[in-house]
C-alpha positions as CSV (number, residue, x, y, z in Angstrom):
1,X,4.1,-1.0,-31.5
2,X,7.2,-3.5,-30.4
3,X,8.3,-1.8,-27.2
4,X,11.1,-4.3,-26.9
5,X,13.0,-2.9,-29.5
6,X,13.3,0.0,-26.9
7,X,14.4,-1.5,-24.1
8,X,18.1,-2.5,-23.0
9,X,18.2,-4.1,-19.8
10,X,21.5,-4.3,-19.4
11,X,22.1,-8.3,-21.4
12,X,25.1,-7.5,-23.7
13,X,27.1,-4.6,-24.8
14,X,24.8,-1.8,-25.6
15,X,25.6,0.2,-29.0
16,X,23.7,3.5,-29.3
17,X,24.0,3.3,-33.2
18,X,22.3,0.7,-33.4
19,X,19.3,2.8,-31.7
20,X,17.7,4.2,-34.6
21,X,16.2,7.7,-34.3
22,X,14.1,8.0,-36.4
23,X,10.1,6.3,-35.9
24,X,9.0,3.3,-37.7
25,X,7.6,3.3,-41.3
26,X,4.1,2.7,-40.1
27,X,4.0,5.6,-37.8
28,X,5.4,8.2,-40.4
29,X,2.1,11.1,-41.6
30,X,-0.1,9.7,-38.9
31,X,-0.5,12.5,-36.3
32,X,-3.5,12.6,-36.1
33,X,-3.7,8.8,-35.0
34,X,-1.1,9.5,-32.5
35,X,-2.7,12.0,-30.8
36,X,-5.7,10.0,-30.8
37,X,-3.9,7.3,-29.1
38,X,-1.3,9.2,-26.8
39,X,-4.9,11.0,-25.5
40,X,-6.7,7.9,-25.0
41,X,-3.6,6.9,-22.6
42,X,-3.2,9.4,-20.7
43,X,-7.4,9.1,-19.7
44,X,-5.7,5.5,-18.5
45,X,-3.1,6.7,-16.9
46,X,-5.4,8.9,-15.1
47,X,-7.2,6.5,-13.7
48,X,-4.4,3.9,-12.6
49,X,-3.2,6.8,-11.1
50,X,-6.3,7.2,-8.7
51,X,-5.2,4.0,-7.3
52,X,-1.8,4.8,-6.8
53,X,-2.6,7.7,-4.2
54,X,-5.4,5.3,-2.5
55,X,-3.3,2.8,-1.9
56,X,0.2,4.6,-1.3
57,X,2.6,1.7,-0.8
58,X,3.7,2.3,-4.6
59,X,4.9,5.1,-6.5
60,X,6.5,6.2,-9.6
61,X,9.4,7.9,-10.8
62,X,9.8,8.8,-14.3
63,X,13.1,10.0,-15.9
64,X,13.8,12.2,-19.0
65,X,17.5,12.5,-20.6
66,X,18.2,13.8,-23.9
67,X,20.8,15.9,-25.9
68,X,19.5,19.4,-26.2
69,X,16.0,20.1,-28.3
70,X,15.5,16.4,-27.6
71,X,12.2,17.1,-26.7
72,X,12.2,16.4,-22.6
73,X,10.0,19.8,-21.8
74,X,7.3,18.8,-24.6
75,X,7.4,15.4,-23.7
76,X,6.5,15.8,-20.1
77,X,3.8,18.6,-20.9
78,X,1.9,16.0,-23.4
79,X,2.1,13.1,-22.0
80,X,1.7,13.9,-18.4
81,X,-1.0,16.5,-19.6
82,X,-4.4,14.9,-17.6
83,X,-2.8,13.4,-14.9
84,X,-3.8,14.8,-11.5
85,X,-1.4,17.7,-10.4
86,X,-1.8,16.8,-6.5
87,X,0.1,13.7,-7.1
88,X,2.5,14.7,-9.3
89,X,6.1,16.3,-8.9
90,X,8.3,17.6,-12.3
91,X,11.6,18.6,-10.8
92,X,14.0,19.8,-13.6
93,X,17.7,19.4,-12.1
94,X,19.9,22.8,-13.1
95,X,23.4,23.2,-12.1
96,X,24.2,22.5,-8.6
97,X,23.6,24.6,-6.3
98,X,26.7,25.5,-3.4
99,X,24.4,23.7,-0.6
100,X,24.2,20.7,-3.0
101,X,27.5,20.9,-4.4
102,X,28.6,20.3,-0.5
103,X,26.6,16.9,-0.1
104,X,27.1,13.9,-2.4
105,X,25.8,13.8,-5.9
106,X,23.1,11.4,-5.1
107,X,22.0,13.8,-2.1
108,X,19.6,15.8,-4.0
109,X,18.2,13.3,-6.0
110,X,17.1,11.2,-2.9
111,X,15.3,13.9,-1.6
112,X,13.4,14.1,-4.5
113,X,12.4,11.1,-4.9
114,X,8.5,10.5,-4.6
115,X,6.2,9.5,-1.6
116,X,4.4,6.4,-1.7
117,X,1.0,7.4,-4.2
118,X,2.8,10.0,-5.9
119,X,4.0,10.4,-9.3
120,X,7.6,12.3,-9.8
121,X,8.9,13.0,-13.1
122,X,12.7,14.3,-13.6
123,X,13.3,16.5,-16.1
124,X,17.1,15.6,-16.2
125,X,18.4,13.6,-13.3
126,X,21.6,12.3,-11.5
127,X,22.8,10.7,-14.8
128,X,24.0,14.1,-15.4
129,X,26.7,13.4,-12.9
130,X,28.0,11.0,-15.8
131,X,27.1,12.7,-18.5
132,X,27.8,16.3,-18.6
133,X,30.6,15.6,-15.8
134,X,32.3,13.5,-18.0
135,X,32.6,16.0,-21.3
136,X,33.8,18.3,-18.7
137,X,35.4,17.1,-16.2
138,X,36.6,20.4,-14.3
139,X,33.2,20.8,-13.0
140,X,34.2,18.1,-10.9
141,X,36.2,20.9,-9.2
142,X,33.6,22.3,-7.3
143,X,32.4,19.1,-5.5
144,X,34.9,19.0,-2.9
145,X,35.9,15.8,-3.9
146,X,38.5,13.8,-2.2
147,X,42.0,12.9,-3.8
148,X,40.5,15.1,-7.0
149,X,42.5,18.1,-7.1
150,X,42.8,18.7,-10.2
151,X,41.6,17.3,-13.7
152,X,44.5,15.4,-14.4
153,X,43.2,13.8,-10.9
154,X,39.7,12.3,-12.4
155,X,40.3,8.7,-13.8
156,X,38.0,5.7,-15.1
157,X,38.0,4.7,-11.7
158,X,35.3,7.5,-10.5
159,X,32.6,7.0,-13.3
160,X,32.5,3.0,-12.4
161,X,32.0,4.0,-8.9
162,X,29.5,6.4,-9.5
163,X,27.5,4.1,-12.2
164,X,27.8,1.6,-8.7
165,X,26.2,3.8,-6.9
166,X,23.4,4.8,-9.3
167,X,22.6,1.9,-9.5
168,X,22.6,1.0,-5.9
169,X,20.3,3.7,-5.3
170,X,17.7,2.4,-7.8
171,X,17.9,-0.5,-6.6
172,X,16.9,0.4,-3.1
173,X,14.1,2.9,-4.7
174,X,12.5,-0.3,-6.3
175,X,12.8,-2.6,-2.9
176,X,10.8,0.4,-1.9
177,X,7.9,0.3,-4.1
178,X,9.6,3.0,-6.3
179,X,8.8,2.1,-9.9
180,X,11.4,3.8,-12.3
181,X,11.4,4.4,-15.7
182,X,14.1,5.7,-17.3
183,X,13.9,7.5,-21.0
184,X,16.6,8.5,-23.4
185,X,15.6,10.3,-25.9
186,X,17.2,9.7,-29.1
187,X,17.7,12.3,-31.6
188,X,20.2,12.5,-34.3
189,X,22.8,15.8,-34.8
190,X,20.6,16.6,-37.7
191,X,17.3,16.7,-36.4
192,X,19.3,18.9,-33.2
193,X,20.0,21.4,-36.1
194,X,17.2,21.9,-37.6
195,X,15.6,22.6,-34.3
196,X,18.0,25.0,-33.0
197,X,17.2,26.5,-36.5
198,X,13.9,26.9,-35.7
199,X,14.2,28.7,-32.4
200,X,16.4,30.8,-33.9
201,X,13.9,31.5,-37.4
202,X,10.2,31.5,-35.7
203,X,10.3,34.6,-33.3
204,X,7.8,32.5,-31.1
205,X,10.7,30.5,-30.3
206,X,13.4,32.4,-29.6
207,X,12.8,32.2,-25.8
208,X,14.1,28.8,-26.4
209,X,17.6,29.6,-27.9
210,X,20.6,29.3,-25.8
211,X,23.7,30.1,-27.1
212,X,25.2,27.4,-24.3
213,X,23.1,25.0,-26.6
214,X,25.2,25.4,-29.2
215,X,28.3,25.1,-27.4
216,X,27.8,21.8,-26.0
217,X,26.6,21.0,-29.2
218,X,30.5,20.6,-30.1
219,X,30.7,18.0,-28.1
220,X,28.1,15.9,-29.5
221,X,30.3,12.7,-29.9
222,X,31.7,13.3,-26.6
223,X,27.8,13.1,-25.1
224,X,27.2,10.3,-27.2
225,X,30.3,8.2,-25.5
226,X,28.8,9.4,-22.4
227,X,25.6,8.1,-22.9
228,X,26.4,4.7,-24.5
229,X,28.8,4.2,-21.4
230,X,26.1,5.6,-19.0
231,X,23.1,3.4,-20.2
232,X,25.4,0.8,-20.7
233,X,26.6,0.3,-16.6
234,X,23.1,1.4,-15.0
235,X,20.8,-1.0,-17.2
236,X,19.7,-3.9,-15.3
237,X,16.4,-6.0,-15.5
238,X,14.2,-4.3,-12.6
239,X,15.7,-1.0,-14.0
240,X,15.9,-0.6,-18.4
241,X,16.7,2.3,-20.0
242,X,14.3,2.9,-22.7
243,X,16.2,4.2,-26.0
244,X,13.4,6.5,-27.5
245,X,13.7,7.0,-31.7
246,X,12.5,11.1,-31.0
247,X,13.2,13.0,-34.5
248,X,8.9,12.9,-34.4
249,X,8.1,14.2,-31.4
250,X,5.1,13.0,-31.9
251,X,6.3,8.9,-32.2
252,X,8.3,9.8,-29.2
253,X,5.4,10.8,-27.0
254,X,3.0,8.1,-28.4
255,X,6.0,5.2,-27.5
256,X,6.8,6.7,-24.0
257,X,2.9,7.2,-22.8
258,X,3.1,3.6,-24.2
259,X,5.3,2.2,-21.9
260,X,4.1,4.1,-18.9
261,X,0.4,3.2,-18.8
262,X,2.0,-0.9,-19.2
263,X,4.7,-0.8,-16.8
264,X,2.4,1.3,-14.6
265,X,-1.1,-1.1,-15.0
266,X,1.5,-3.9,-14.1
267,X,1.6,-2.7,-10.6
268,X,-0.5,-4.4,-7.8
269,X,-2.2,-1.7,-7.7
270,X,-6.1,-1.5,-5.5
271,X,-8.3,0.1,-3.8
272,X,-7.4,-0.1,0.0
273,X,-10.4,-2.0,1.9
274,X,-11.3,-1.0,5.0
275,X,-12.0,-2.8,8.7
276,X,-15.6,-3.5,9.8
277,X,-15.0,-0.6,12.7
278,X,-14.5,1.6,9.6
279,X,-17.8,0.2,8.0
280,X,-19.5,0.9,11.2
281,X,-18.6,4.3,11.0
282,X,-19.4,4.9,7.7
283,X,-23.1,3.5,8.3
284,X,-23.0,6.1,11.3
285,X,-21.8,8.7,9.3
286,X,-25.2,8.3,7.0
287,X,-27.5,7.9,10.1
288,X,-25.8,11.7,11.3
289,X,-26.4,13.1,7.5
290,X,-30.4,12.6,8.0
291,X,-30.5,14.5,11.1
């Protein structure tokens, strides 16, 4: 799989329409083989996680963004299924609470960063503040921002500042041993429609359906523009974006699992080396156990 085609590192101009939502032809109708490869990737990641937890110098933050019905929940369920839950946290960022609104927009994000040796998954993230807020700028009026007393006060410089703040936070995280992996699950409008219809037509999927999702679908073009701007201005060589073709859920899961494994295994992970005194302690422990 050519994963480089999915990556945008800030070089040049990002055009969301230039990235396909469909899987490559060679992966169509290959569900069984794809599932085998994903299972292999899960086992590989599980072993690497042991090194990550033992060393505690590095951690991993995986960010999933995408339109409604892009497959974020099922992605987490399948790709993260084989890893140790003791060292893993999944954070779903919902509408900000009153407490969160009383702080800066990155406050709740920084608080949820993984500790050394941990793996954390963000189901939606700080990018909502330059996506949903941009499509619905009236939401900013709840954030008590200086100089923002009405929607007419919201100008482009606010988004530029937020993009810069996000890049600064992510750069800070990377310098402190946090590997960031940012995935945009890219689906077509037609595929979203099909998934919404399944949620309505199949009783077992009714619980997934939300009228709010239908209302937001009316802003499809606005969200596509917001994603294009956000990815363009927050992708860097050290913290790039991966635009994953997601009209086929199984292909998207395979692509994500491949990228995660490639990037995590590239970390300089190793088991800690114990000191001479600790080795002597082990010898004494063996002697004590013989009594």
